[in-house]
SEZANU-859223 format. One record per atom (N, C-alpha, C, O): residue in one letter; chain; y, z, x. Coordinates in steps of 0.001 Angstrom, whole numbers. Atoms other than C-alpha are relative to their C-alpha. Example, Ala and Ser with C-alpha at 12.3 -4.5 7.8 and 13.67 -1.06 7.14 Angstrom:
<nodes>
<node a, A, <-1190, 0, 890>>
<node a, A, <-4500, 7800, 12300>>
<node a, A, <1200, 0, 900>>
<node a, A, <1181, 665, 1936>>
<node s, A, <-1190, -60, -820>>
<node s, A, <-1060, 7140, 13670>>
<node s, A, <1090, 730, -770>>
<node s, A, <2198, 899, -261>>
</nodes>
This chain:
<nodes>
<node m, A, <-1074, -854, -469>>
<node m, A, <450, -84799, 5342>>
<node m, A, <-484, 733, 1245>>
<node m, A, <-1593, 1268, 1268>>
<node t, A, <377, -672, -1225>>
<node t, A, <416, -83372, 8833>>
<node t, A, <102, 1513, -183>>
<node t, A, <793, 2008, -1073>>
<node k, A, <11, -1462, 87>>
<node k, A, <-197, -79689, 9426>>
<node k, A, <1397, 574, 244>>
<node k, A, <1791, 1521, -437>>
<node s, A, <-1342, -520, -297>>
<node s, A, <3295, -79140, 10913>>
<node s, A, <965, -251, -1179>>
<node s, A, <1823, 581, -1474>>
<node r, A, <-857, 291, 1156>>
<node r, A, <4961, -80834, 7917>>
<node r, A, <-309, 963, -1154>>
<node r, A, <603, 1419, -1843>>
<node a, A, <409, -942, 1048>>
<node a, A, <2970, -78626, 5509>>
<node a, A, <564, 1385, 279>>
<node a, A, <998, 2074, -645>>
<node i, A, <-550, -1305, -371>>
<node i, A, <4084, -75523, 7414>>
<node i, A, <1507, 37, -267>>
<node i, A, <2019, 1017, -809>>
<node v, A, <-1454, 74, 236>>
<node v, A, <7740, -76611, 7285>>
<node v, A, <296, 74, -1499>>
<node v, A, <1201, 798, -1916>>
<node l, A, <-208, -25, 1455>>
<node l, A, <7486, -77258, 3519>>
<node l, A, <-280, 1393, -570>>
<node l, A, <439, 1855, -1455>>
<node a, A, <334, -1352, 464>>
<node a, A, <5839, -73847, 2985>>
<node a, A, <1119, 976, 351>>
<node a, A, <1483, 1820, -468>>
<node i, A, <-1103, -873, -429>>
<node i, A, <8601, -72105, 4958>>
<node i, A, <1236, -234, -871>>
<node i, A, <1891, 720, -1291>>
<node l, A, <-1149, 313, 868>>
<node l, A, <11300, -73911, 2952>>
<node l, A, <-201, 552, -1408>>
<node l, A, <739, 1084, -1999>>
<node a, A, <286, -513, 1341>>
<node a, A, <9622, -72962, -335>>
<node a, A, <155, 1511, -39>>
<node a, A, <746, 2047, -977>>
<node l, A, <-134, -1465, -56>>
<node l, A, <9389, -69292, 686>>
<node l, A, <1459, 417, 142>>
<node l, A, <1891, 1379, -492>>
<node a, A, <-1418, -322, -181>>
<node a, A, <13012, -69252, 1819>>
<node a, A, <763, -172, -1303>>
<node a, A, <1612, 653, -1640>>
<node t, A, <-658, 246, 1287>>
<node t, A, <14140, -70729, -1500>>
<node t, A, <-349, 1100, -991>>
<node t, A, <542, 1622, -1661>>
<node l, A, <434, -1046, 930>>
<node l, A, <12097, -68223, -3532>>
<node l, A, <580, 1355, 368>>
<node l, A, <1036, 2085, -513>>
<node s, A, <-531, -1302, -403>>
<node s, A, <13201, -65211, -1483>>
<node s, A, <1512, 39, -186>>
<node s, A, <2057, 1093, -509>>
<node g, A, <-1451, 48, 240>>
<node g, A, <16844, -66324, -1716>>
<node g, A, <329, 190, -1463>>
<node g, A, <1279, 897, -1797>>
<node a, A, <-221, -165, 1442>>
<node a, A, <16615, -66595, -5509>>
<node a, A, <-278, 1432, -424>>
<node a, A, <461, 1992, -1234>>
<node a, A, <322, -1391, 337>>
<node a, A, <14959, -63174, -5734>>
<node a, A, <1092, 932, 490>>
<node a, A, <1459, 1871, -215>>
<node a, A, <-1072, -844, -534>>
<node a, A, <17649, -61635, -3523>>
<node a, A, <1254, -120, -853>>
<node a, A, <1930, 876, -1112>>
<node r, A, <-1185, 177, 857>>
<node r, A, <20404, -63165, -5675>>
<node r, A, <-172, 747, -1313>>
<node r, A, <770, 1379, -1793>>
<node a, A, <257, -685, 1271>>
<node a, A, <18798, -61798, -8841>>
<node a, A, <99, 1509, 186>>
<node a, A, <665, 2198, -663>>
<node e, A, <-52, -1427, -260>>
<node e, A, <18403, -58334, -7287>>
<node e, A, <1426, 441, 294>>
<node e, A, <1864, 1482, -195>>
<node d, A, <-1362, -355, -376>>
<node d, A, <21924, -58320, -5821>>
<node d, A, <946, -6, -1192>>
<node d, A, <1974, 668, -1152>>
<node s, A, <-887, 110, 1144>>
<node s, A, <23446, -59167, -9203>>
<node s, A, <-692, 529, -1253>>
<node s, A, <-947, -218, -2197>>
<node a, A, <694, -639, 1119>>
<node a, A, <21764, -56716, -11568>>
<node a, A, <1029, 440, -1039>>
<node a, A, <1421, 1607, -1074>>
<node i, A, <-1029, -263, 1011>>
<node i, A, <24253, -56933, -14451>>
<node i, A, <-660, 406, -1309>>
<node i, A, <-1583, -255, -1785>>
<node t, A, <444, -411, 1333>>
<node t, A, <23634, -55014, -17669>>
<node t, A, <1232, 227, -874>>
<node t, A, <2306, 585, -392>>
<node l, A, <-1072, -155, 976>>
<node l, A, <25746, -54852, -20819>>
<node l, A, <-411, 1076, -992>>
<node l, A, <-1573, 1140, -1394>>
<node g, A, <332, -1050, 956>>
<node g, A, <25948, -51880, -23166>>
<node g, A, <1204, 493, -761>>
<node g, A, <2341, 115, -477>>
<node d, A, <-1040, -653, 807>>
<node d, A, <27925, -49877, -25715>>
<node d, A, <991, -1007, -578>>
<node d, A, <2197, -760, -572>>
<node a, A, <-876, 1057, 515>>
<node a, A, <29299, -53060, -27302>>
<node a, A, <398, 303, -1443>>
<node a, A, <-454, 589, -2284>>
<node w, A, <-499, -292, 1336>>
<node w, A, <31490, -52532, -30358>>
<node w, A, <1300, -752, -262>>
<node w, A, <1958, -1228, 663>>
<node a, A, <-1254, 633, 424>>
<node a, A, <34397, -54012, -32307>>
<node a, A, <487, 737, -1243>>
<node a, A, <-281, 1428, -1913>>
<node r, A, <-567, -553, 1231>>
<node r, A, <36719, -52878, -35072>>
<node r, A, <-151, -1022, -1120>>
<node r, A, <-57, -2228, -893>>
<node a, A, <-24, 884, 1162>>
<node a, A, <36357, -54289, -38563>>
<node a, A, <1401, -575, -126>>
<node a, A, <2381, 90, 211>>
<node t, A, <-1301, 648, 155>>
<node t, A, <39158, -56741, -39325>>
<node t, A, <331, -157, -1486>>
<node t, A, <-568, -329, -2309>>
<node p, A, <-391, 241, 1385>>
<node p, A, <41184, -57079, -42541>>
<node p, A, <-297, -1447, -395>>
<node p, A, <-426, -2316, 468>>
<node g, A, <407, 1281, 568>>
<node g, A, <40372, -60059, -44796>>
<node g, A, <416, -1269, 690>>
<node g, A, <-445, -2086, 1019>>
<node k, A, <-443, 1295, -539>>
<node k, A, <42506, -62829, -43332>>
<node k, A, <497, 81, 1440>>
<node k, A, <1195, -816, 1912>>
<node a, A, <-425, -126, -1399>>
<node a, A, <43069, -61547, -39799>>
<node a, A, <-609, -1138, 814>>
<node a, A, <-1816, -1367, 746>>
<node p, A, <527, 1122, -775>>
<node p, A, <42756, -64523, -37442>>
<node p, A, <-690, 418, 1301>>
<node p, A, <-1447, -355, 1889>>
<node n, A, <501, -440, -1304>>
<node n, A, <41834, -62434, -34397>>
<node n, A, <-651, 1369, -80>>
<node n, A, <-396, 2144, -1001>>
<node g, A, <624, -1307, -145>>
<node g, A, <39720, -59478, -33354>>
<node g, A, <-227, 256, 1475>>
<node g, A, <129, -564, 2321>>
<node a, A, <283, -344, -1393>>
<node a, A, <38611, -57727, -30179>>
<node a, A, <-1353, 686, 71>>
<node a, A, <-1782, 1344, -877>>
<node a, A, <1280, -662, -246>>
<node a, A, <35315, -56539, -28728>>
<node a, A, <100, 773, 1307>>
<node a, A, <828, 400, 2227>>
<node y, A, <-27, -904, -1145>>
<node y, A, <34682, -53769, -26228>>
<node y, A, <-1438, 283, 426>>
<node y, A, <-2349, 229, -399>>
<node l, A, <1329, -279, -512>>
<node l, A, <31708, -52908, -24024>>
<node l, A, <98, 554, 1404>>
<node l, A, <1189, 679, 1962>>
<node t, A, <72, -423, -1398>>
<node t, A, <30589, -51601, -20657>>
<node t, A, <-890, -986, 749>>
<node t, A, <-1994, -1306, 310>>
<node v, A, <739, 905, -881>>
<node v, A, <29462, -53968, -17889>>
<node v, A, <-357, 806, 1249>>
<node v, A, <521, 1366, 1905>>
<node t, A, <462, -760, -1162>>
<node t, A, <27353, -52348, -15156>>
<node t, A, <-679, -938, 986>>
<node t, A, <-1518, -1757, 610>>
<node n, A, <628, 751, -1082>>
<node n, A, <26420, -53903, -11821>>
<node n, A, <-790, 996, 840>>
<node n, A, <-220, 1695, 1677>>
<node s, A, <839, -923, -761>>
<node s, A, <23477, -51918, -10444>>
<node s, A, <-583, -668, 1248>>
<node s, A, <-1451, -102, 1913>>
<node g, A, <469, 724, -1181>>
<node g, A, <22901, -54498, -7709>>
<node g, A, <737, 416, 1255>>
<node g, A, <1486, 1393, 1263>>
<node t, A, <-612, -302, -1290>>
<node t, A, <24027, -54536, -4109>>
<node t, A, <1100, -991, 378>>
<node t, A, <1724, -862, 1431>>
<node a, A, <-1029, 1005, -278>>
<node a, A, <26388, -57519, -4315>>
<node a, A, <972, -64, -1180>>
<node a, A, <578, 171, -2322>>
<node p, A, <-960, 146, 1098>>
<node p, A, <29584, -58043, -6321>>
<node p, A, <-321, -1227, -847>>
<node p, A, <-992, -2156, -396>>
<node d, A, <111, 1162, 876>>
<node d, A, <29641, -60416, -9270>>
<node d, A, <1349, -112, -705>>
<node d, A, <2188, 785, -620>>
<node r, A, <-1258, 199, 731>>
<node r, A, <32438, -61841, -11398>>
<node r, A, <-298, -495, -1405>>
<node r, A, <-1109, -1399, -1606>>
<node l, A, <56, 477, 1373>>
<node l, A, <32753, -62206, -15138>>
<node l, A, <962, -1173, -83>>
<node l, A, <2157, -1019, 172>>
<node v, A, <-827, 1204, -30>>
<node v, A, <34024, -65760, -15547>>
<node v, A, <169, -671, -1365>>
<node v, A, <914, -1645, -1479>>
<node g, A, <-145, 620, 1312>>
<node g, A, <33662, -66551, -19257>>
<node g, A, <-691, 798, -1080>>
<node g, A, <-1509, 1674, -801>>
<node a, A, <604, -669, 1154>>
<node a, A, <32708, -65402, -22740>>
<node a, A, <17, -946, -1190>>
<node a, A, <869, -1829, -1288>>
<node s, A, <26, 794, 1228>>
<node s, A, <31742, -66942, -26065>>
<node s, A, <-688, 803, -1084>>
<node s, A, <-1473, 1709, -806>>
<node s, A, <649, -619, 1151>>
<node s, A, <30713, -65869, -29546>>
<node s, A, <69, -963, -1173>>
<node s, A, <1081, -1639, -1356>>
<node p, A, <-27, 891, 1160>>
<node p, A, <29759, -67797, -32670>>
<node p, A, <944, 475, -1112>>
<node p, A, <1205, -277, -2052>>
<node v, A, <-878, -502, 1069>>
<node v, A, <32098, -65586, -34762>>
<node v, A, <1449, -445, 167>>
<node v, A, <2263, -259, -738>>
<node a, A, <-1389, 376, -278>>
<node a, A, <35267, -66999, -33155>>
<node a, A, <65, -1393, 628>>
<node a, A, <-867, -1844, 1293>>
<node a, A, <-220, 1303, -613>>
<node a, A, <36681, -70353, -32147>>
<node a, A, <104, 127, 1524>>
<node a, A, <-294, -772, 2265>>
<node k, A, <-214, -206, -1434>>
<node k, A, <37545, -68880, -28736>>
<node k, A, <-190, 1479, 321>>
<node k, A, <246, 2344, -438>>
<node t, A, <175, -1368, -481>>
<node t, A, <36530, -65747, -26810>>
<node t, A, <510, 47, 1426>>
<node t, A, <21, -676, 2294>>
<node e, A, <-614, -81, -1322>>
<node e, A, <38643, -64762, -23824>>
<node e, A, <28, 1434, 500>>
<node e, A, <68, 2383, -283>>
<node l, A, <-183, -1287, -651>>
<node l, A, <38831, -61906, -21364>>
<node l, A, <1501, 275, 55>>
<node l, A, <2267, -549, 556>>
<node h, A, <-1410, -384, -4>>
<node h, A, <42166, -60084, -21821>>
<node h, A, <159, 1396, 587>>
<node h, A, <-792, 2174, 664>>
<node e, A, <-350, -1332, -489>>
<node e, A, <43900, -57064, -20337>>
<node e, A, <1299, 435, -651>>
<node e, A, <2267, -325, -698>>
<node d, A, <-1243, -626, 449>>
<node d, A, <46460, -54764, -21944>>
<node d, A, <509, 814, 1166>>
<node d, A, <-236, 1584, 1772>>
<node k, A, <-570, -687, -1151>>
<node k, A, <48817, -53434, -19310>>
<node k, A, <1425, 406, -324>>
<node k, A, <2184, -370, -905>>
<node e, A, <-1363, -475, 233>>
<node e, A, <51966, -51332, -19491>>
<node e, A, <899, -457, 1143>>
<node e, A, <606, -235, 2317>>
<node e, A, <-1004, 431, -980>>
<node e, A, <54972, -52866, -17744>>
<node e, A, <1363, 453, -491>>
<node e, A, <1815, 31, -1555>>
<node n, A, <-1324, -535, 347>>
<node n, A, <58310, -51028, -17817>>
<node n, A, <0, 634, -1386>>
<node n, A, <930, 434, -2168>>
<node g, A, <81, -705, 1268>>
<node g, A, <57184, -48927, -20771>>
<node g, A, <-409, -853, -1186>>
<node g, A, <-407, -373, -2319>>
<node i, A, <389, 905, 1090>>
<node i, A, <56033, -51946, -22809>>
<node i, A, <-1422, -485, 261>>
<node i, A, <-1741, -956, 1352>>
<node m, A, <1369, 503, -133>>
<node m, A, <52378, -52808, -23453>>
<node m, A, <14, -1519, -150>>
<node m, A, <591, -2062, -1092>>
<node k, A, <100, 1457, 40>>
<node k, A, <51649, -56448, -22701>>
<node k, A, <-1462, -395, 115>>
<node k, A, <-2230, 214, 860>>
<node m, A, <1360, 516, -62>>
<node m, A, <48458, -58384, -23271>>
<node m, A, <46, -1339, 720>>
<node m, A, <920, -2169, 469>>
<node r, A, <43, 1269, -715>>
<node r, A, <47498, -61186, -20932>>
<node r, A, <-1442, -407, 229>>
<node r, A, <-2310, 449, 404>>
<node p, A, <1350, 465, -326>>
<node p, A, <44439, -63373, -20375>>
<node p, A, <-302, 227, 1474>>
<node p, A, <598, 188, 2313>>
<node v, A, <471, -194, -1370>>
<node v, A, <42422, -62720, -17228>>
<node v, A, <-1066, -1073, 252>>
<node v, A, <-2071, -1114, -457>>
<node p, A, <951, 1098, -222>>
<node p, A, <40609, -65757, -15758>>
<node p, A, <-1386, 463, 451>>
<node p, A, <-2384, -175, 117>>
<node a, A, <1275, -527, -483>>
<node a, A, <37872, -63670, -14071>>
<node a, A, <192, 1475, 336>>
<node a, A, <1301, 1923, 627>>
<node l, A, <-64, -1434, -288>>
<node l, A, <37026, -60017, -13493>>
<node l, A, <-1132, 362, 950>>
<node l, A, <-2301, 96, 670>>
<node a, A, <1003, -430, -978>>
<node a, A, <35250, -58613, -10434>>
<node a, A, <-768, 1198, -550>>
<node a, A, <-186, 2114, -1131>>
<node i, A, <862, -1123, 364>>
<node i, A, <32301, -56316, -11154>>
<node i, A, <-646, 470, 1313>>
<node i, A, <-1633, -111, 1764>>
<node p, A, <493, -445, -1306>>
<node p, A, <31727, -54342, -7923>>
<node p, A, <-1432, 539, -73>>
<node p, A, <-1853, 1044, -1113>>
<node p, A, <1369, -522, -9>>
<node p, A, <28179, -53387, -6884>>
<node p, A, <-7, 1516, -186>>
<node p, A, <838, 2230, 355>>
<node g, A, <136, -1434, 210>>
<node g, A, <27065, -49966, -8056>>
<node g, A, <1054, 605, -906>>
<node g, A, <1217, 1825, -929>>
<node q, A, <-1074, -519, 856>>
<node q, A, <29919, -49671, -10570>>
<node q, A, <-74, -604, -1390>>
<node q, A, <-757, -1600, -1632>>
<node s, A, <-126, 490, 1369>>
<node s, A, <30708, -50117, -14244>>
<node s, A, <1459, -275, -298>>
<node s, A, <2350, 390, 231>>
<node v, A, <-1340, 294, 502>>
<node v, A, <33744, -51668, -15891>>
<node v, A, <-71, 160, -1518>>
<node v, A, <-881, -484, -2185>>
<node t, A, <4, -271, 1436>>
<node t, A, <34529, -50367, -19379>>
<node t, A, <1154, -730, -665>>
<node t, A, <2314, -574, -281>>
<node f, A, <-987, 694, 823>>
<node f, A, <36335, -52587, -21865>>
<node f, A, <307, 945, -1153>>
<node f, A, <-604, 1382, -1856>>
<node k, A, <-378, -947, 1044>>
<node k, A, <38317, -50370, -24265>>
<node k, A, <1410, -314, -477>>
<node k, A, <2151, -1030, 197>>
<node p, A, <-1368, 235, 489>>
<node p, A, <41471, -50383, -26397>>
<node p, A, <1038, 422, 1049>>
<node p, A, <911, 1476, 1672>>
<node g, A, <-1052, -291, -964>>
<node g, A, <44578, -50500, -24202>>
<node g, A, <-357, -387, 1423>>
<node g, A, <367, -35, 2354>>
<node a, A, <444, 399, -1343>>
<node a, A, <42683, -52000, -21248>>
<node a, A, <-644, -1383, -106>>
<node a, A, <-167, -2235, -855>>
<node y, A, <720, 1266, 120>>
<node y, A, <40243, -54869, -20728>>
<node y, A, <-675, -80, -1366>>
<node y, A, <-1139, 932, -1893>>
<node h, A, <714, 250, 1259>>
<node h, A, <38799, -56386, -23918>>
<node h, A, <-315, -1482, -106>>
<node h, A, <237, -2307, 621>>
<node l, A, <299, 1396, 299>>
<node l, A, <37284, -59584, -25248>>
<node l, A, <816, -372, -1225>>
<node l, A, <632, 220, -2289>>
<node m, A, <-851, 447, 1101>>
<node m, A, <39837, -61361, -27450>>
<node m, A, <-735, -1097, -763>>
<node m, A, <-1083, -2138, -206>>
<node l, A, <685, 952, 877>>
<node l, A, <38192, -63156, -30367>>
<node l, A, <1065, -692, -838>>
<node l, A, <1583, -101, -1785>>
<node t, A, <-1045, 716, 731>>
<node t, A, <40638, -65803, -31605>>
<node t, A, <-620, -1056, -907>>
<node t, A, <-1626, -1683, -574>>
<node g, A, <517, 962, 967>>
<node g, A, <40128, -67992, -34624>>
<node g, A, <-1290, 499, -636>>
<node g, A, <-2285, -224, -678>>
<node l, A, <1195, -542, 644>>
<node l, A, <37658, -65696, -36407>>
<node l, A, <-443, -911, -1141>>
<node l, A, <381, -1371, -1931>>
<node k, A, <532, 875, 1042>>
<node k, A, <35404, -67733, -38669>>
<node k, A, <-171, 745, -1319>>
<node k, A, <-204, 129, -2385>>
<node e, A, <21, -873, 1171>>
<node e, A, <35103, -64787, -41087>>
<node e, A, <346, 1404, 487>>
<node e, A, <248, 1678, 1683>>
<node p, A, <-369, -1353, -440>>
<node p, A, <36221, -61136, -41062>>
<node p, A, <-1179, 718, 662>>
<node p, A, <-2338, 473, 326>>
<node l, A, <1008, -875, -593>>
<node l, A, <34349, -58658, -38867>>
<node l, A, <-160, 1171, -961>>
<node l, A, <795, 1909, -1201>>
<node k, A, <238, -1008, 1036>>
<node k, A, <32755, -56303, -41415>>
<node k, A, <-726, 1210, 566>>
<node k, A, <-1720, 1085, 1282>>
<node q, A, <601, -1252, -426>>
<node q, A, <31953, -52661, -40765>>
<node q, A, <-1476, 36, -369>>
<node q, A, <-1866, -341, -1475>>
<node g, A, <1434, -112, 240>>
<node g, A, <28223, -52048, -40421>>
<node g, A, <-803, -1231, 381>>
<node g, A, <-2032, -1210, 318>>
<node t, A, <704, 1210, -428>>
<node t, A, <27394, -55563, -39216>>
<node t, A, <22, -76, 1532>>
<node t, A, <556, 809, 2200>>
<node s, A, <-73, 247, -1439>>
<node s, A, <26909, -56939, -35711>>
<node s, A, <29, -1501, 238>>
<node s, A, <-294, -2291, -650>>
<node f, A, <-51, 1408, -377>>
<node f, A, <27378, -60229, -33894>>
<node f, A, <-265, -139, 1499>>
<node f, A, <-42, 807, 2255>>
<node p, A, <279, 194, -1423>>
<node p, A, <26359, -61736, -30534>>
<node p, A, <1233, -463, 781>>
<node p, A, <2093, -1179, 267>>
<node v, A, <-986, 495, -968>>
<node v, A, <28627, -62263, -27542>>
<node v, A, <-781, -346, 1263>>
<node v, A, <-1654, 409, 1692>>
<node t, A, <603, 396, -1271>>
<node t, A, <27561, -64143, -24424>>
<node t, A, <1065, 65, 1080>>
<node t, A, <2118, -562, 972>>
<node l, A, <-892, -76, -1160>>
<node l, A, <29229, -63233, -21140>>
<node l, A, <-625, -816, 1122>>
<node l, A, <-1836, -771, 1333>>
<node t, A, <484, 831, -1102>>
<node t, A, <28948, -65621, -18203>>
<node t, A, <516, 573, 1315>>
<node t, A, <1716, 779, 1499>>
<node f, A, <-315, -563, -1308>>
<node f, A, <28844, -64236, -14675>>
<node f, A, <-248, -1049, 1075>>
<node f, A, <-1117, -1911, 941>>
<node e, A, <98, 955, -1100>>
<node e, A, <29274, -66146, -11443>>
<node e, A, <-1405, -42, 598>>
<node e, A, <-1921, -1127, 868>>
<node k, A, <1324, -48, -612>>
<node k, A, <25912, -64979, -10019>>
<node k, A, <-1103, 267, -1023>>
<node k, A, <-2157, -367, -973>>
<node a, A, <1048, -406, 947>>
<node a, A, <23989, -63390, -12900>>
<node a, A, <-197, -1008, -1123>>
<node a, A, <-1198, -953, -1837>>
<node g, A, <130, 987, 1069>>
<node g, A, <24615, -66311, -15256>>
<node g, A, <370, 576, -1352>>
<node g, A, <1181, 1499, -1431>>
<node a, A, <-335, -404, 1368>>
<node a, A, <24740, -65861, -19038>>
<node a, A, <-807, 1229, -415>>
<node a, A, <-2017, 1300, -201>>
<node k, A, <624, -1219, 516>>
<node k, A, <24004, -62453, -20565>>
<node k, A, <519, 207, -1417>>
<node k, A, <1720, 94, -1666>>
<node q, A, <-421, -186, 1387>>
<node q, A, <24036, -61756, -24300>>
<node q, A, <-105, 1466, -402>>
<node q, A, <-983, 2193, 64>>
<node v, A, <-5, -1366, 520>>
<node v, A, <24855, -58500, -26102>>
<node v, A, <349, -54, -1489>>
<node v, A, <1127, -908, -1915>>
<node q, A, <-351, -134, 1409>>
<node q, A, <24983, -57511, -29791>>
<node q, A, <1152, 986, -116>>
<node q, A, <1101, 2077, 453>>
<node v, A, <-1201, -816, 180>>
<node v, A, <28360, -56084, -30813>>
<node v, A, <-51, 631, -1387>>
<node v, A, <-85, -85, -2387>>
<node a, A, <5, -726, 1266>>
<node a, A, <28298, -53399, -33540>>
<node a, A, <1434, 105, -510>>
<node a, A, <2342, 428, 255>>
<node v, A, <-1347, -52, 590>>
<node v, A, <31287, -53512, -35923>>
<node v, A, <193, 1349, -687>>
<node v, A, <-550, 1715, -1598>>
<node g, A, <-348, -1308, 553>>
<node g, A, <32843, -50127, -36703>>
<node g, A, <1160, -104, -967>>
<node g, A, <1558, -1197, -1369>>
<node r, A, <-1089, -37, 984>>
<node r, A, <35629, -49044, -39021>>
<node r, A, <1288, -587, 580>>
<node r, A, <1457, -626, 1799>>
<node p, A, <-1306, 465, -487>>
<node p, A, <39132, -50554, -38820>>
<node p, A, <710, 1153, 710>>
<node p, A, <659, 2294, 249>>
<node g, A, <-751, -1018, -733>>
<node g, A, <41245, -48675, -36275>>
<node g, A, <-839, 893, 892>>
<node g, A, <-290, 1794, 1526>>
<node a, A, <860, -817, -867>>
<node a, A, <38236, -47174, -34438>>
<node a, A, <512, -70, 1432>>
<node a, A, <952, -1124, 1893>>
<node m, A, <-441, -31, -1395>>
<node m, A, <39129, -46093, -30916>>
<node m, A, <-1174, 87, 969>>
<node m, A, <-989, 31, 2185>>
<node s, A, <1185, -114, -838>>
<node s, A, <35563, -45755, -29652>>
<node s, A, <-1208, -464, -774>>
<node s, A, <-1257, -354, -1999>>
<node g, A, <1246, 384, 639>>
<node g, A, <32144, -47115, -30354>>
<node g, A, <-1039, 1096, 79>>
<node g, A, <-2154, 915, -411>>
<node m, A, <993, -1036, -226>>
<node m, A, <30438, -43859, -29453>>
<node m, A, <-28, 1077, -1075>>
<node m, A, <-1065, 1718, -1243>>
<node a, A, <-15, -1073, 993>>
<node a, A, <31491, -41480, -32246>>
<node a, A, <-599, -493, -1306>>
<node a, A, <-249, -1577, -1774>>
<node g, A, <679, 397, 1218>>
<node g, A, <29320, -41599, -35362>>
<node g, A, <956, -380, -1101>>
<node g, A, <703, -1343, -1824>>
<node h, A, <-917, 309, 1093>>
<node h, A, <32302, -41554, -37712>>
<node h, A, <781, -1282, 261>>
<node h, A, <1216, -1936, -688>>
<node d, A, <-711, 1242, -306>>
<node d, A, <33982, -44451, -35881>>
<node d, A, <-846, -1224, -326>>
<node d, A, <-307, -2275, -672>>
<node m, A, <875, 1148, 173>>
<node m, A, <30956, -46696, -36274>>
<node m, A, <-617, -48, -1399>>
<node m, A, <-1608, -742, -1628>>
<node g, A, <462, 79, 1374>>
<node g, A, <30468, -46087, -39967>>
<node g, A, <-1442, 443, -163>>
<node g, A, <-2180, -124, -969>>
<node g, A, <1346, -526, 133>>
<node g, A, <27273, -44105, -39501>>
<node g, A, <-1038, -760, 802>>
<node g, A, <-2220, -424, 735>>
<node m, A, <980, 769, -774>>
<node m, A, <25655, -46647, -37167>>
<node m, A, <-551, 831, 1154>>
<node m, A, <-1657, 581, 1634>>
<node m, A, <462, -921, -1026>>
<node m, A, <25412, -43913, -34546>>
<node m, A, <157, 1398, -578>>
<node m, A, <1105, 1653, -1321>>
<node h, A, <-29, -1328, 584>>
<node h, A, <24703, -40294, -35387>>
<node h, A, <831, 948, 843>>
<node h, A, <780, 920, 2073>>
<node d, A, <-752, -1059, -649>>
<node d, A, <27053, -37446, -34577>>
<node d, A, <-979, 1153, 209>>
<node d, A, <-1431, 1764, -759>>
<node m, A, <1004, -1011, -283>>
<node m, A, <24740, -34982, -32832>>
<node m, A, <428, 1379, -470>>
<node m, A, <-429, 2227, -719>>
<node g, A, <-482, -1296, 463>>
<node g, A, <26960, -32050, -33897>>
<node g, A, <-349, 266, -1447>>
<node g, A, <-388, 1428, -1852>>
<node s, A, <309, -183, 1413>>
<node s, A, <26048, -32618, -37549>>
<node s, A, <-1498, -13, -267>>
<node s, A, <-1915, 76, -1422>>
<node m, A, <1447, 18, 173>>
<node m, A, <22284, -32757, -36942>>
<node m, A, <-497, 1401, -319>>
<node m, A, <-7, 2366, 267>>
<node p, A, <543, -1328, 281>>
<node p, A, <20277, -29886, -38461>>
<node p, A, <-743, 552, 1210>>
<node p, A, <-1310, -195, 2008>>
<node k, A, <661, -635, -1154>>
<node k, A, <18889, -27382, -35981>>
<node k, A, <-1353, 517, -369>>
<node k, A, <-2050, 1081, 474>>
</nodes>
């Protein structure tokens, strides 16, 4: 191999490595606060909620989701139109750099259709979210009580999280 060819190959290798590192840094996606409501015995569907944070410098897009607890996992949005709440699938969701997107009741959520068994309070299950740049990211979803409106309050999550107000001083 000639010296000039070796230099060209070295430059190409460095460019490839630095490009991959920049993509990884630009798309710093983290998942947190994942929770779901327990479902009644024969309910065919459920929903999961979480917060997606992009601490990178480039936007990313959530383009898919899956979970072993359901036949299908889709990104959905609840939206009020003319005083009526409507739910619709969303093919992809932009996650802007330096921002978080919170999935919560009455807004974005992960629709779990064809549940293989009920979601039981006090258990958890995995969900994998697929991002355009960051790739696949997995999160454990804690199952709270039926009708819970938040995953953060100790009483909503069936004691899985502690209510700091009830802690002894």
